[in-house]
N, C-alpha and C positions, 0 to 999 in steps of 0.2 A: 504493499499500500504505499503510496507517494504521500508525503505529508504536504499539507496545503500551506501556502504562504499567504500572508495578508499585506497587501500594499497600504501604507499610511500616506494620506495626503494632508497637510497641514493648510487649512484654511485661514484666510486674513481675517480672522475674527479672534479676539483675545477674551479670556475670562474676565468678567466684571461683577459688581455687586450693585444692585438697584437700591440706592439709599433713600430716595424720594420718589415715590411713584406719581403722586400728583403734584407737579411743579406748576408754576405760572405758564399760561399760554400753551396749554397742552404739552407740556414738557416732563421729564424726569432727570433725576440727578443719579449719575452712575459712578462707581469707584473702581479704578483700574490698578491693580497691584503691579508694581515694578520688580526688577529682580531683587531689590533689598526688602521687599514685603510693604514698602510704603505705598499708599494708594493716592492715585491722582483722581480728584473729583472733577467731573465735568457735566454740563447740562445737555441733554441731548432730545431729539423729538420723541414722543411717545410712539412706540412701534419701531424704532430704529434698531433696537437691539434684538437679539435672536435667542429664544429659549429653547433648550434641548436637554432631555434628561435631568430635569431640576438645577440646570446650571445656565446662566445667562452670559451671552457673548456679544461684544462691541465690534463693529467693522472697523478695521484701521488700515493704513496704508503701510507697506513694508519699505522701509528706507535702506536697511543694511542688515547683515546677517553675520554673527559670530559662532560658525559651527562648532569650534573648539570649545568655547564657553557655553555652547547650546542656548543662545539667546538671540533676539532680534531688536533691532532698534526700529520702532514704529511711530508712525505719525499718528496722532488721535485726530478724531473728526471735528474737534473744536478745542480752544484753548482750556486748560484745566485752570481750577481756581487758584493755583500755585503760579499760574503764568507759563507752564510747560506745555510745549505741543509734541514733543518727541520724548519717548522713554524707551528704555531697555526692559524687554518683557522675556522670561524664560519660555523655552520652546514647549514645556509642559503647559503652560496657559493658553496655548493655541487651540481652537476647535479642530478635531481631527475628523476625516472621512476615511473609513475604513473600507476597502474594497477587495474582493477576491478576485484573482486573475482569471 
C-alpha cells in the first residue's frame, strides 16, 4: 500500500481574534498576533475576516518570507492602532488548505 501525501498550501490569511464585533459604521476590531506574541489591533469591515473551524483569519499581503525562521512579513489591510502596517507573522498562524494529490 502506497502512503498518501498531503500537499499543504498556505493561504494569504493570518490568524486573528475579533475583539469588538459591533464597531462603528458596520466595522469590527481584530487583533493579529506577531512573532513575539504581541497583538496589533485594527478596524476592518464586518465580513472581511474568514471563519473556519472555530478560528478567525484576516486577509493580508505577503511582503517577504524568512523560510529559515518560518515567518513572513505581511502587510495588514489597514493601519493598526500602534501605527504598524507591516508585521512578522509565524508560518503556523497562516490559514492552510490541505489537498490530496
